[in-house]
C-alpha positions in Angstrom: 0.0 0.0 0.0 1.3 3.4 -1.0 2.1 5.7 1.9 -0.3 8.6 2.4 1.3 11.9 2.5 0.0 14.2 5.2 0.6 17.9 5.8 2.5 18.7 9.0 0.3 19.9 11.8 -0.5 23.6 11.5 1.4 25.9 13.8 0.1 29.3 15.0 2.2 32.4 14.5 4.3 33.1 17.6 5.2 36.8 18.0 9.0 37.2 18.3 10.9 38.8 21.2 10.8 42.6 21.0 14.6 42.6 20.5 14.4 40.1 17.7 16.8 37.1 17.8 20.0 38.7 16.6 21.9 39.0 19.8 21.7 37.2 23.1 20.3 39.4 26.0 22.0 39.4 29.3 20.6 37.3 32.2 19.1 40.4 33.7 17.6 41.5 30.4 16.1 38.1 29.9 14.5 38.1 33.3 13.1 41.6 33.1 11.8 41.0 29.5 10.1 37.8 30.6 8.3 39.6 33.5 7.2 42.4 31.1 6.0 40.0 28.4 4.1 37.9 30.9 2.3 40.9 32.4 1.7 42.4 28.9 0.2 39.3 27.4 -1.8 38.1 30.3 -3.0 41.3 31.9 -2.2 44.6 30.2 -3.5 43.6 26.7 -6.9 42.6 28.1 -7.3 46.0 29.9 -6.0 48.2 27.1 -9.3 48.7 25.3 -11.2 49.8 28.4 -8.4 52.1 29.5 -8.4 53.8 26.1 -12.2 54.0 25.9 -12.6 55.6 29.3 -9.4 57.6 29.2 -8.5 56.5 32.7 -5.1 55.9 34.2 -4.0 52.2 34.2 -3.9 51.8 38.0 -4.3 48.0 37.8 -1.3 47.7 35.5 0.8 49.8 37.9 -0.2 47.6 40.8 1.0 44.6 38.8 4.3 46.3 37.9 4.8 47.3 41.6 4.3 43.7 42.7 6.6 42.4 40.0 9.3 44.9 40.9 9.3 46.8 37.6 8.8 50.2 39.3 12.3 49.9 40.6 13.9 48.7 37.4 16.5 51.6 37.2 16.9 52.2 40.9 20.6 51.3 41.7 21.1 47.8 43.2 22.6 49.3 46.4 19.2 50.9 47.1 17.2 47.8 46.4 16.5 48.2 42.7 17.4 46.1 39.6 20.1 48.6 38.6 19.1 48.3 34.9 21.1 50.3 32.4 19.7 52.4 29.5 19.6 49.6 27.0 17.8 47.2 29.4 15.2 49.7 30.3 14.2 50.7 26.7 13.9 47.0 25.8 11.5 46.4 28.7 9.6 49.6 27.9 9.2 48.5 24.3 7.8 45.1 25.4 5.2 46.8 27.6 4.4 49.1 24.7 3.4 46.3 22.4 0.6 45.4 24.9 -0.6 48.8 26.2 0.9 52.0 24.8 -0.4 54.3 27.5 1.1 52.1 30.2 4.5 52.1 28.6 4.4 55.9 28.0 3.5 56.7 31.6 6.0 54.1 32.8 8.7 56.1 31.0 7.8 59.2 33.0 8.1 57.3 36.3 11.4 55.5 35.4 13.1 58.6 34.1 13.0 60.0 37.6 15.4 57.2 38.6 17.4 57.3 35.4 18.1 61.0 35.6 18.9 60.9 39.4 20.8 57.6 39.0 23.3 56.6 36.4 23.0 59.9 34.4 23.7 62.0 37.5 26.6 59.7 38.4 28.3 60.7 35.0 28.0 64.5 35.6 30.3 67.0 37.2 29.4 68.0 40.7 31.1 69.6 43.6 31.8 67.2 46.5 29.1 68.9 48.6 26.6 68.6 45.7 27.5 64.9 45.3 27.0 64.2 49.0 23.7 66.1 49.1 22.5 64.3 46.0 23.3 60.9 47.5 21.3 61.7 50.6 18.4 63.1 48.6 18.1 60.3 46.1 18.1 57.7 48.9 14.9 59.2 50.1 13.2 59.0 46.6 14.5 55.5 46.0 13.2 54.4 49.4 9.7 55.6 48.5 9.8 53.6 45.2 11.3 50.4 46.5 9.7 50.2 49.9 6.4 52.0 49.5 5.8 51.5 45.7 5.4 55.3 45.1 4.9 56.5 41.5 6.8 59.5 40.1 5.9 61.5 37.0 7.7 64.1 34.9 5.6 67.1 33.8 7.6 68.8 31.1 5.5 70.9 28.7 4.5 74.5 29.4 3.2 75.6 26.0 6.4 77.6 25.2 9.9 77.1 24.1 11.3 75.7 27.4 10.3 72.0 26.8 12.1 72.2 23.4 15.3 73.4 25.2 15.0 76.9 23.7 14.3 79.0 26.9 14.3 78.7 30.7 11.4 77.0 32.3 8.5 79.3 33.1 7.7 77.5 36.3 9.8 79.3 38.9 11.3 78.1 42.2 12.1 80.9 44.7 14.7 79.9 47.3 13.5 80.2 50.9 14.6 78.9 54.2 14.7 75.1 54.0 13.5 74.8 50.5 11.7 76.5 47.6 8.4 78.1 46.8 7.1 76.8 43.4 4.8 78.8 41.1 3.9 77.8 37.6 1.9 75.6 35.3 2.5 72.5 33.3 0.4 71.2 30.4 0.0 67.7 29.0 1.2 66.5 32.4 1.1 62.7 32.2 0.0 60.9 35.3 -1.7 64.1 36.7 -3.8 63.0 39.6 -2.3 59.6 39.5 1.4 60.0 40.5 2.4 60.3 44.1 5.2 62.8 43.2 5.5 65.2 40.3 9.1 65.6 39.1 8.8 69.2 38.2 11.4 71.0 36.0 11.6 74.6 36.9 14.0 77.7 36.9 15.6 79.2 40.0 13.8 82.5 40.5 16.6 85.1 40.4 17.5 88.1 38.2 18.9 87.1 34.8 18.1 83.4 35.2 19.0 81.2 32.2 18.6 77.6 31.3 21.6 76.8 33.4 19.6 77.8 36.5 17.4 74.8 36.3 15.9 72.7 39.1 14.4 69.3 39.1 12.2 68.9 42.2 9.8 66.2 43.5 6.5 67.8 44.5 4.2 65.7 46.7 0.7 65.6 45.0 -0.9 66.4 48.4 0.9 69.6 49.1 -1.2 72.8 49.5 -1.2 74.8 46.3 -1.0 71.8 43.9 -4.1 71.6 41.6 -5.0 69.4 38.7 -7.3 71.0 36.1 -8.7 70.6 32.6 -10.5 67.9 30.6 -8.8 64.9 29.0 -10.3 63.6 25.8 -7.5 63.2 23.2 -7.1 61.3 20.0 -4.7 58.7 21.4 -2.6 57.7 24.4 -5.8 58.3 26.4 -4.7 56.4 29.4 -1.8 58.8 30.1 -4.4 61.3 31.6 -2.2 64.3 30.8 -4.1 67.1 32.3 -2.8 70.5 33.6 -0.9 70.9 36.8 -0.9 74.2 38.6 1.5 75.2 41.4 0.6 78.2 43.6 3.2 79.0 46.4 3.9 75.3 46.9 6.7 74.8 49.5 9.1 72.1 48.6 11.9 71.1 51.0 15.5 71.0 49.9 15.6 67.2 50.3 13.1 67.0 47.4 15.8 67.9 44.8 16.1 65.1 42.3 19.2 66.8 41.0 21.3 69.6 42.5 20.7 73.1 41.2 21.8 73.6 37.6 22.7 69.9 37.0 19.7 69.2 34.8 21.1 71.7 32.2 24.4 69.8 32.2 22.6 66.5 31.7 20.6 67.9 28.8 23.8 68.7 26.9 26.0 65.8 28.0 23.5 62.9 28.1 21.2 63.5 25.1 19.8 59.9 25.2 17.9 61.0 28.3 15.3 62.5 25.9 14.9 59.4 23.8 13.1 57.3 26.4 9.7 58.0 24.8 10.4 56.2 21.5 10.6 52.6 23.0 6.8 52.8 23.5 6.4 53.2 19.8 8.8 50.4 19.0 6.4 48.2 20.9 3.4 49.6 19.0 5.2 49.0 15.7 5.7 45.3 16.6 2.1 45.0 17.8 0.8 46.3 14.5 2.8 43.8 12.6 1.9 40.9 14.9 -1.8 41.7 14.6 -1.7 41.9 10.8 0.0 38.5 10.5 -2.4 36.9 13.0 -5.4 38.5 11.2 -4.3 37.3 7.7 -3.6 33.8 9.0 -7.1 33.7 10.7 -5.6 33.4 14.2 -7.0 36.5 16.0 -8.7 35.2 19.2 -12.4 35.6 19.2 -12.7 35.9 15.4 -13.7 33.3 12.8 -10.6 31.4 11.5 -10.8 32.9 8.0 -7.5 33.1 6.2 -6.7 36.0 3.9 -3.0 35.3 3.4 -3.3 33.9 -0.1 -3.9 37.2 -1.8 -0.7 38.6 -3.4 -1.5 42.2 -2.5 -1.7 41.3 1.2 1.6 39.3 0.9 3.3 42.4 -0.6 2.0 44.7 2.2 3.2 42.3 4.9 6.6 42.1 3.2 6.8 45.9 3.2 5.8 45.9 6.9 8.4 43.4 7.8 11.1 45.3 6.1 10.1 48.5 7.8 9.8 46.7 11.2 13.3 45.3 10.9 14.8 48.6 9.9 13.1 50.2 12.9 14.3 47.4 15.3 17.9 47.7 14.0 18.1 51.4 14.7 16.3 51.1 18.0 18.8 48.5 19.3 21.8 50.4 17.9 20.7 53.6 19.6 20.0 51.8 22.9 23.4 50.3 23.1 25.2 53.6 22.1 23.8 55.6 25.0 26.5 57.2 27.2 27.7 60.5 28.5 29.4 62.9 26.0 28.6 60.8 22.9 30.6 61.7 19.8 28.9 63.6 17.0 28.0 60.6 14.9 26.3 58.9 17.9 24.3 62.1 18.6 23.2 62.4 15.0 22.3 58.7 15.1 20.2 59.4 18.2 18.1 62.0 16.4 17.7 59.7 13.4 16.7 56.8 15.6 14.1 58.8 17.6 12.6 60.2 14.4 12.5 56.8 12.6 10.9 54.9 15.4 8.2 57.5 15.9 7.3 57.9 12.2 7.7 54.2 11.3 5.4 53.1 14.0 2.6 55.1 12.5 3.5 54.0 9.0 3.4 50.3 10.0 -0.1 51.0 11.6 -1.2 52.7 8.4 -0.1 49.7 6.3 -1.8 47.4 8.8 -5.1 49.3 8.5 -4.9 49.2 4.7 -4.4 45.5 4.4 -6.7 44.4 7.2 -9.5 46.5 5.7 -12.8 47.2 7.4 -12.1 45.1 10.5 -9.4 47.6 11.4 -12.1 50.1 12.3 -13.7 48.0 15.0 -12.9 49.0 18.6 -13.3 45.4 19.6 -9.9 44.9 17.9 -6.6 46.7 18.9 -5.6 48.0 15.5 -7.5 51.2 15.5 -6.2 52.1 18.9 -2.6 51.2 17.8 -3.1 53.6 14.9 -4.3 56.5 17.0 -1.6 55.9 19.7 1.1 55.7 17.0 0.1 59.1 15.5 0.8 60.8 18.8 4.5 59.9 19.0 5.8 62.5 16.5 4.1 65.3 18.5 5.8 64.7 21.8 8.3 67.1 23.4 11.1 67.5 24.0 11.9 66.0 20.5 9.0 66.1 18.2 9.5 64.8 14.6 10.0 68.4 13.4 12.5 69.2 16.2 14.5 66.0 15.3 14.7 67.0 11.7 15.7 70.5 12.7 18.5 69.3 15.0 19.7 66.6 12.6 19.9 69.0 9.6 21.7 71.7 11.5 24.2 69.5 13.2 25.0 67.6 10.0 26.1 70.9 8.4 27.5 72.9 11.3 30.2 72.1 13.8 29.9 73.5 17.4 30.3 77.3 17.4 30.1 77.6 13.6 27.9 80.2 12.0 27.5 81.7 8.6 29.4 84.8 7.7 27.5 88.0 7.2 27.2 88.8 3.5 29.5 91.5 2.3 28.0 95.0 2.2 
């Protein structure tokens, strides 16, 4: 009897690691990525639609991250944290972003308070007294995060040029006995009403103050004079709940300095990767758009009929285009993550601008291609694609480096060396 040839058993699509499979992660990276992937797949993804629909902060997700130790990911080990470096953090943030963009984006605001006061501050020049004061102060903040699970945020925007690095902060801190009096306003303040402490960037209130007179202070949400105002009903990233924060004669003790006076301005120049921690969220969204498209065309989306659409050449071509763009995005994402350091050379700095721009723009382009090839189903709020598309469009708008500002910085620094300017035309 002739043997009967049988097709091998069908296998479902298995989404790849957010880092791809080109390099072996460290043991710490594997452990943290596994925690983030487990929470993302089994908890965050199921909650994402409701968070988006109601424009509410993802409190349950933060409780899960607190229990799993992710809130202390970049707290130095000697203070009870994981001591993760820049590359490790952005990989974990991207993994979270593929399951819930708003959770990943707000997580960035929290973690940056520990990155800036942690390994970035360690790389900067300080006096011995400033270094000692900073060590004492950050121990207080890390204790809150590690032992009490407190959440920090990072209100940046003010509606002017300060958030783009073009002017001093309009929010002012007047030095008084034992601390500072804060007056000012922040807009698009993610985690407003949800964070326990607002990491406020402001300017020391003195005559002739410049960007060098910067302050980075932790403001307790419960202090008198702190007010949250405004409605929140945006296009995307709705779970960030980025309302307005008002500060009216808010007294903040000296110990609430997250950096010594003036050190933030040094960090902004010498550690530019500190401003590229938003883009990992969009790396995750890019991966999620591709994953959904493959599962949809293979008839493997949970809860939907197992109807395959992969046999149509036009859809195969679109998926090929998506895969190419996704791998381009991942490559520049990982290259940029591993290049982060103090005082990077010019080519690394230019690569940083290019990476940040590419990740933000390609995320939306991948979502656009996904919507086109998945067709009418992509419009349904019962599926994640329309949310991914809306969330992805927000990336290029976010300060301090919007897409336009990245292009501006990249073009100028490609053509000018530091201190160069064009000669005045002859009379």
